[in-house]
Backbone bond lengths (Angstrom), bond angles and torsions (degrees), N, CA, C in turn:
res aa  C-N    CA-C-N  psi(-1)  N-CA   C-N-CA  omega(-1)  CA-C   N-CA-C  phi
1 M - - - 1.461 - - 1.538 108.80 -
2 A 1.264 117.07 133.80 1.458 122.64 179.42 1.525 111.13 -73.14
3 R 1.325 117.54 143.50 1.451 118.23 -178.80 1.532 107.32 -82.61
4 S 1.333 113.53 154.92 1.475 119.26 -178.73 1.493 110.36 -72.46
5 A 1.345 113.81 155.37 1.458 119.01 177.84 1.474 109.56 -69.70
6 R 1.354 115.33 147.86 1.460 120.51 178.52 1.563 108.66 -75.74
7 A 1.358 114.27 135.81 1.440 118.04 175.29 1.514 110.97 -67.55
8 Y 1.302 118.79 135.54 1.440 125.15 -176.29 1.528 111.45 -131.47
9 Y 1.282 115.55 134.38 1.463 121.56 177.65 1.521 108.67 -128.13
10 D 1.335 115.07 137.72 1.500 119.14 178.82 1.488 110.75 -59.92
11 K 1.313 118.14 131.32 1.492 126.59 173.67 1.559 110.46 64.71
12 A 1.319 116.97 22.97 1.445 120.83 -179.25 1.498 108.47 -75.60
13 V 1.350 118.03 151.24 1.420 125.59 172.69 1.510 109.52 -101.66
14 Y 1.322 116.11 135.30 1.505 119.12 -174.75 1.620 108.35 -130.67
15 H 1.274 114.44 144.08 1.424 122.81 165.35 1.505 105.41 -91.73
16 I 1.314 118.10 113.41 1.465 125.14 -177.90 1.535 108.29 -104.00
17 T 1.328 116.30 134.23 1.417 121.59 176.15 1.544 105.99 -128.04
18 N 1.305 117.23 133.41 1.468 118.76 175.53 1.548 106.46 -138.95
19 R 1.333 117.96 135.87 1.420 124.74 -176.38 1.488 114.98 -121.28
20 G 1.337 114.70 143.86 1.510 117.47 176.61 1.526 108.39 -61.88
21 N 1.346 111.69 149.53 1.470 120.52 179.25 1.520 110.93 -55.42
22 N 1.325 113.64 129.19 1.483 120.90 -177.96 1.523 112.29 56.59
23 K 1.337 117.26 30.91 1.458 125.49 179.86 1.585 112.72 61.00
24 T 1.312 112.37 22.03 1.491 119.68 179.77 1.489 108.87 -69.64
25 P 1.345 117.84 141.00 1.480 122.48 172.81 1.503 108.36 -63.57
26 I 1.358 118.26 118.06 1.420 121.63 176.94 1.496 111.46 -106.43
27 F 1.265 119.83 -14.11 1.431 124.68 173.66 1.522 106.73 -103.03
28 R 1.292 114.21 78.43 1.507 119.00 -171.42 1.540 111.56 -76.07
29 Q 1.296 117.35 -27.58 1.441 123.60 -175.14 1.567 108.59 -134.68
30 D 1.295 115.01 156.75 1.442 118.63 175.46 1.510 110.97 -53.93
31 E 1.276 117.17 -36.18 1.478 124.58 -179.25 1.526 107.50 -57.63
32 D 1.343 119.05 -38.73 1.483 117.24 178.69 1.473 114.59 -70.49
33 K 1.354 119.07 -33.51 1.412 122.34 174.93 1.539 109.38 -66.16
34 E 1.303 116.73 -41.56 1.485 122.63 -179.95 1.537 106.88 -62.61
35 M 1.277 118.67 -44.54 1.452 122.30 179.62 1.508 112.10 -60.80
36 F 1.326 117.48 -41.56 1.454 121.09 178.89 1.530 111.21 -63.39
37 L 1.304 117.69 -43.62 1.480 124.60 -179.26 1.562 107.91 -66.37
38 R 1.325 117.03 -37.73 1.480 118.11 178.60 1.575 109.52 -66.42
39 L 1.332 115.59 -36.48 1.480 118.75 177.93 1.551 110.19 -68.02
40 I 1.315 116.62 -36.59 1.451 120.26 176.49 1.541 109.56 -61.90
41 N 1.362 117.57 -42.60 1.414 120.75 179.59 1.534 112.62 -68.61
42 K 1.329 115.54 -37.41 1.449 118.93 177.48 1.562 112.56 -60.73
43 Y 1.322 113.34 -45.92 1.500 118.38 -177.81 1.525 111.57 -79.06
44 K 1.320 116.45 -23.36 1.493 120.12 173.02 1.550 108.73 -62.35
45 E 1.357 115.74 -42.61 1.436 117.77 176.54 1.518 113.81 -65.26
46 R 1.313 114.20 -37.29 1.504 117.85 -174.76 1.563 109.78 -75.30
47 F 1.312 116.96 -43.75 1.494 122.50 -172.00 1.496 112.45 -101.02
48 L 1.339 120.04 -3.25 1.483 125.35 174.54 1.517 113.45 57.10
49 F 1.290 117.06 31.02 1.483 118.28 174.42 1.527 111.69 -81.42
50 K 1.275 119.27 166.76 1.442 122.39 176.56 1.501 111.12 -111.20
51 L 1.273 117.48 135.44 1.458 122.01 178.68 1.511 105.54 -108.91
52 F 1.345 116.80 117.70 1.443 122.18 -179.94 1.489 114.61 -94.90
53 G 1.332 117.81 -17.93 1.408 120.71 176.63 1.558 111.28 -179.85
54 F 1.345 113.79 165.71 1.460 119.21 -177.57 1.523 109.87 -164.00
55 V 1.294 113.92 161.58 1.477 123.21 164.91 1.482 104.70 -148.17
56 V 1.320 115.42 133.24 1.504 123.06 178.10 1.583 104.41 -111.40
57 M 1.314 115.90 107.05 1.452 120.94 177.26 1.527 106.43 -94.06
58 D 1.346 117.64 -177.57 1.476 122.53 -178.21 1.505 110.87 -68.32
59 N 1.273 118.04 -39.11 1.483 120.85 -175.08 1.489 116.31 -117.81
60 H 1.312 118.35 3.55 1.488 121.14 179.75 1.508 109.57 -163.23
61 V 1.345 113.17 169.35 1.445 120.55 -178.23 1.525 108.31 -139.62
62 H 1.395 114.54 149.06 1.427 122.85 176.42 1.541 105.18 -121.06
63 L 1.250 117.93 134.99 1.498 121.00 174.94 1.558 108.27 -134.81
64 V 1.326 116.86 143.75 1.479 120.86 165.81 1.467 106.59 -115.13
65 I 1.382 114.20 111.99 1.425 122.84 -172.41 1.526 111.17 -127.05
66 Q 1.357 113.92 140.21 1.480 120.57 172.50 1.557 107.55 -106.01
67 A 1.256 116.45 115.76 1.438 120.67 178.05 1.517 111.32 -74.51
68 T 1.340 119.03 171.48 1.464 119.66 174.92 1.544 108.72 -110.51
69 E 1.302 113.92 176.49 1.453 117.81 177.00 1.516 112.19 -73.16
70 L 1.334 117.42 -14.89 1.489 121.70 179.67 1.502 113.50 -84.54
71 Y 1.307 118.37 -36.91 1.432 122.85 -174.23 1.560 111.09 -131.80
72 D 1.300 116.08 128.68 1.466 118.69 -179.49 1.509 109.34 -84.87
73 I 1.361 116.40 167.91 1.445 123.16 -175.34 1.494 112.47 -60.79
74 S 1.400 115.92 -33.99 1.458 120.31 -178.91 1.526 113.09 -62.53
75 K 1.316 115.54 -41.38 1.501 122.75 -179.56 1.540 107.02 -65.43
76 I 1.302 116.99 -46.74 1.484 122.68 179.46 1.479 112.07 -57.78
77 M 1.334 115.92 -53.64 1.440 120.13 -176.78 1.531 113.51 -69.40
78 H 1.351 113.54 -31.94 1.454 115.62 176.83 1.551 112.34 -60.13
79 C 1.287 114.57 -45.66 1.471 121.36 -178.92 1.506 110.41 -64.94
80 I 1.334 120.23 -46.60 1.444 123.78 179.28 1.502 111.70 -62.47
81 N 1.335 118.06 -47.42 1.439 121.23 -177.94 1.510 113.45 -69.74
82 L 1.312 118.14 -38.30 1.423 122.01 177.59 1.566 112.14 -63.85
83 S 1.339 114.22 -48.24 1.425 120.29 177.64 1.494 110.62 -56.68
84 F 1.320 116.22 -49.75 1.500 119.25 -176.96 1.606 109.64 -63.01
85 S 1.322 113.86 -40.77 1.476 119.53 -179.23 1.546 111.11 -58.35
86 K 1.279 113.12 -47.27 1.532 119.00 179.87 1.512 110.65 -61.22
87 R 1.323 116.74 -45.16 1.457 119.54 179.96 1.529 112.22 -66.78
88 Y 1.292 115.83 -40.43 1.474 124.00 178.05 1.499 109.32 -62.56
89 G 1.309 115.73 -48.34 1.474 120.28 -177.46 1.552 110.82 -61.31
90 F 1.332 117.11 -40.71 1.440 119.51 179.57 1.492 112.15 -71.15
91 K 1.315 119.10 -41.19 1.444 124.80 -178.81 1.543 112.47 -64.62
92 Y 1.278 115.31 -42.17 1.507 121.96 -172.05 1.571 112.12 -107.83
93 D 1.308 118.05 6.63 1.450 123.63 -179.55 1.549 107.00 52.34
94 W 1.315 113.03 48.43 1.487 121.13 -179.02 1.467 113.93 -96.87
95 S 1.294 121.17 133.74 1.451 123.30 174.17 1.499 106.54 -120.25
96 G 1.316 117.07 149.80 1.455 121.70 -178.89 1.508 111.15 100.02
97 H 1.239 118.12 -172.22 1.464 126.06 -175.46 1.500 109.38 -73.12
98 V 1.335 114.67 134.29 1.487 120.70 172.61 1.526 107.72 -91.51
99 W 1.335 117.64 -42.81 1.436 121.21 -177.90 1.485 110.71 -95.55
100 Q 1.383 116.81 148.11 1.442 122.32 178.29 1.484 109.97 -85.24
101 G 1.288 113.00 92.98 1.527 117.42 173.75 1.490 111.42 69.01
102 R 1.264 115.71 -157.90 1.414 124.69 -175.01 1.554 111.08 -81.36
103 F 1.326 119.30 140.13 1.422 120.97 178.95 1.530 108.80 -63.01
104 K 1.356 112.99 152.71 1.460 120.30 178.27 1.524 110.23 -93.61
105 S 1.310 119.05 139.92 1.470 121.67 175.09 1.492 109.77 -134.88
106 E 1.342 113.79 134.25 1.413 119.52 177.60 1.537 106.84 -124.53
107 L 1.353 114.71 125.40 1.439 120.30 178.00 1.487 112.56 -67.10
108 I 1.376 115.56 132.37 1.426 123.67 177.01 1.533 109.15 -109.12
109 E 1.317 119.96 119.80 1.400 121.90 -170.30 1.532 113.94 -107.43
110 T 1.305 120.98 -13.03 1.461 121.89 -179.09 1.475 109.62 -131.33
111 E 1.364 114.46 157.41 1.431 120.59 173.22 1.526 113.02 -62.67
112 E 1.344 116.40 -37.26 1.475 121.24 176.63 1.505 109.60 -58.99
113 Y 1.342 117.30 -42.19 1.453 117.72 -179.16 1.528 112.26 -69.78
114 I 1.320 116.32 -32.82 1.519 116.19 173.72 1.505 111.19 -60.10
115 L 1.308 116.45 -45.08 1.477 119.92 178.56 1.528 112.36 -60.26
116 N 1.355 115.42 -42.80 1.483 118.94 176.35 1.455 112.09 -61.72
117 C 1.355 117.58 -41.92 1.448 124.33 -178.02 1.568 108.28 -65.01
118 L 1.317 116.04 -47.02 1.497 117.58 178.41 1.511 111.37 -59.93
119 E 1.305 117.62 -41.46 1.506 118.78 174.62 1.469 112.96 -58.43
120 Y 1.282 115.05 -40.85 1.507 122.11 -177.33 1.518 107.69 -66.37
121 I 1.329 118.31 -51.65 1.467 118.99 -177.29 1.531 113.06 -69.16
122 H 1.326 118.58 -35.19 1.476 120.11 177.18 1.522 111.90 -67.60
123 N 1.301 117.56 -26.12 1.524 119.33 -179.42 1.532 109.91 -93.20
124 N 1.308 121.09 1.96 1.440 124.00 176.94 1.519 112.87 -54.89
125 P 1.319 119.54 -47.94 1.468 120.10 178.93 1.524 112.88 -63.15
126 V 1.334 117.56 -29.34 1.477 123.06 -178.81 1.601 106.33 -74.03
127 R 1.280 114.75 -46.72 1.523 117.86 177.47 1.519 110.66 -62.22
128 A 1.308 119.50 -30.81 1.469 123.15 -178.87 1.533 110.75 -80.89
129 G 1.294 117.54 -6.98 1.509 122.98 177.61 1.550 110.72 78.42
130 M 1.318 119.23 20.57 1.466 122.88 -178.41 1.522 108.00 -82.59
131 V 1.296 120.00 -34.17 1.446 124.78 -178.39 1.532 110.52 -143.67
132 D 1.328 115.18 164.42 1.436 119.06 177.68 1.519 116.05 -85.43
133 S 1.307 111.40 -23.60 1.525 117.10 -177.56 1.519 107.01 -143.81
134 A 1.340 117.10 147.91 1.426 121.33 178.75 1.512 110.95 -59.04
135 A 1.313 119.34 -30.50 1.464 123.15 177.71 1.515 112.50 -63.89
136 D 1.333 118.59 -19.31 1.432 122.99 -176.98 1.545 112.24 -86.72
137 Y 1.380 118.01 -9.59 1.447 119.55 -177.57 1.499 106.74 -98.94
138 F 1.315 115.62 126.74 1.419 124.79 -171.87 1.519 113.52 -77.41
139 W 1.419 117.64 -33.70 1.421 124.02 -168.23 1.520 114.83 -96.45
140 S 1.367 111.27 47.26 1.480 117.58 176.81 1.556 105.93 -143.16
141 S 1.315 112.73 172.61 1.464 118.34 177.02 1.516 111.43 -88.30
142 Y 1.273 120.11 5.26 1.448 121.68 -176.52 1.513 111.99 -62.14
143 R 1.302 120.17 -45.21 1.449 120.21 178.76 1.478 111.73 -63.35
144 F 1.333 118.36 -37.11 1.475 122.15 179.02 1.535 108.23 -55.43
145 Y 1.349 115.14 -51.82 1.536 120.39 178.51 1.526 111.57 -60.05
146 H 1.366 114.18 -46.90 1.458 118.26 -178.57 1.481 113.46 -63.21
147 N 1.311 118.49 -27.96 1.488 121.65 -179.51 1.556 110.45 -96.45
148 G 1.296 118.81 16.67 1.477 122.09 172.70 1.522 112.29 67.08
149 G 1.319 114.87 36.00 1.470 119.19 174.34 1.509 112.37 88.61
150 E 1.259 119.52 5.81 1.494 121.76 -179.65 1.530 107.55 -102.19
151 G 1.297 112.01 161.49 1.529 116.96 172.58 1.533 111.26 113.55
152 R 1.319 110.88 -163.77 1.460 122.25 -167.54 1.556 112.46 -59.25
153 F 1.298 117.70 -38.77 1.435 119.03 -174.52 1.521 116.18 -97.90
154 R 1.303 114.58 18.84 1.481 121.20 172.51 1.459 110.80 -58.84
155 G 1.325 118.60 130.85 1.434 124.45 -178.30 1.496 113.15 91.19
156 L 1.370 116.78 -16.43 1.494 120.00 174.28 1.500 112.33 -90.56
157 V 1.399 112.97 -41.53 1.441 120.82 -175.04 1.590 106.79 -103.09
158 E 1.308 113.77 143.10 1.517 121.67 178.07 1.474 109.94 -94.29
159 L 1.332 115.05 140.56 1.487 118.70 174.33 1.516 110.08 -108.09
160 D 1.298 120.26 -11.98 1.414 120.10 -177.68 1.537 111.81 -73.40
161 N 1.336 117.39 167.19 1.456 121.75 179.76 1.515 112.05 -70.29
162 F 1.306 116.20 152.64 1.433 118.41 178.25 1.481 110.54 -81.24
163 E 1.296 117.65 153.05 1.439 123.64 -179.55 1.500 107.91 -93.12
164 S 1.305 119.24 123.50 1.461 119.53 177.41 1.537 111.73 -100.95
């Protein structure tokens, strides 16, 4: 049975979740997390989407993305995931699926919900017992927000309001 098409809305904001196949750690080294973020930046420039926040865990990723009227979220995520999978397969001599099925996307309709979603994803490493505080986890947008938009992820993460 064919899966149903994903609902898409112009300029919609989504909470995207994608997990390694069989919950396998796919970000084995910091270098893998860095590569994933570089790919996001590459496709952000190509597809002109906005990234409001992220966390890259060892076996999954959370993104808060606003698509554009030109490119839907499926096209954006397809390119990011395919590019990462190819690089991952080459680096680790991996065959088969890297990602566990289709990415999950949840529509975010209010600014308040974006803030709640960012709090949720930034605290993911804390809930996982990886760090004591969200500020201690390097691979999220938390520090970017905490430092007023300065730092390592400047240009990757958006600080402006989302367009509804």
